[in-house]
C-alpha positions, -999 to 999 in steps of 0.1 A, spaced: -410 81 266 -414 100 298 -442 95 323 -455 121 346 -450 115 383 -479 134 396 -507 150 378 -543 149 371 -544 128 340 -517 102 349 -509 95 312 -477 99 293 -461 134 289 -461 149 254 -429 169 260 -395 157 248 -365 158 271 -339 177 250 -311 177 276 -294 145 262 -296 160 227 -280 192 238 -252 173 256 -244 154 225 -244 185 203 -221 203 227 -196 174 227 -197 173 189 -192 211 187 -161 208 210 -147 180 189 -151 199 157 -136 231 173 -105 211 184 -100 192 151 -108 220 126 -74 237 129 -56 204 124 -72 199 90 -54 228 73 -18 224 61 6 248 76 33 245 49 21 256 15 37 236 -13 33 242 -50 29 208 -65 44 201 -100 22 197 -129 21 167 -152 47 170 -179 40 139 -199 20 142 -231 9 106 -229 9 82 -201 28 50 -208 3 21 -212 23 -5 -193 57 -12 -178 61 -43 -199 57 -79 -189 73 -85 -155 101 -109 -151 97 -136 -124 128 -150 -108 122 -181 -86 148 -191 -60 144 -225 -45 156 -237 -11 187 -253 -27 197 -220 -44 185 -230 -79 174 -200 -101 145 -199 -126 138 -172 -151 100 -173 -158 101 -210 -148 131 -218 -170 163 -229 -151 192 -204 -153 226 -199 -137 238 -168 -119 263 -157 -146 236 -160 -174 211 -143 -151 234 -112 -149 238 -109 -186 200 -114 -193 192 -88 -166 216 -64 -182 198 -67 -215 164 -62 -199 178 -31 -181 185 -14 -214 148 -18 -226 124 11 -224 101 8 -205 122 -13 -181 103 -44 -169 99 -51 -132 117 -80 -117 96 -101 -92 114 -125 -69 97 -156 -56 116 -175 -30 109 -205 -8 102 -197 28 133 -216 39 157 -201 13 188 -186 28 187 -148 28 222 -146 13 210 -163 -19 181 -138 -22 204 -109 -14 228 -120 -42 200 -120 -67 187 -86 -57 223 -72 -57 228 -86 -92 196 -70 -105 205 -36 -89 241 -37 -102 230 -41 -138 206 -13 -135 171 -28 -128 151 -1 -111 121 -21 -98 127 -52 -79 98 -67 -59 90 -98 -39 61 -121 -44 43 -134 -13 11 -153 -6 -15 -135 15 -25 -148 49 -57 -166 51 
């Protein structure tokens, strides 16, 4: 609220100082004028339309492969060896829809062991291989 510096009444002024309002509005106008051309896409692309009659309900139950620090493998918490793992993954790769393979590994597991499991899954035709982690707290 503004006060008069010299006048007969000595009370508060009833007029609003609009200079700060005009300054803010001019800054906003300049910002919008600069950013508006950036909002349009310069390259026009015709996006494909959906070709599926029905969307698949799910991708099946995911397979969880656990790899311990010592290199032991577990298929959904059941112990498994690498040669049997390869044949079971080949069977799963033939299914439609193909299940996703999630790999859980100890923090101290050697990367070579994990890379061998991922390579085995990719070699037999598994399309989706993911890694399971715990979120930071």
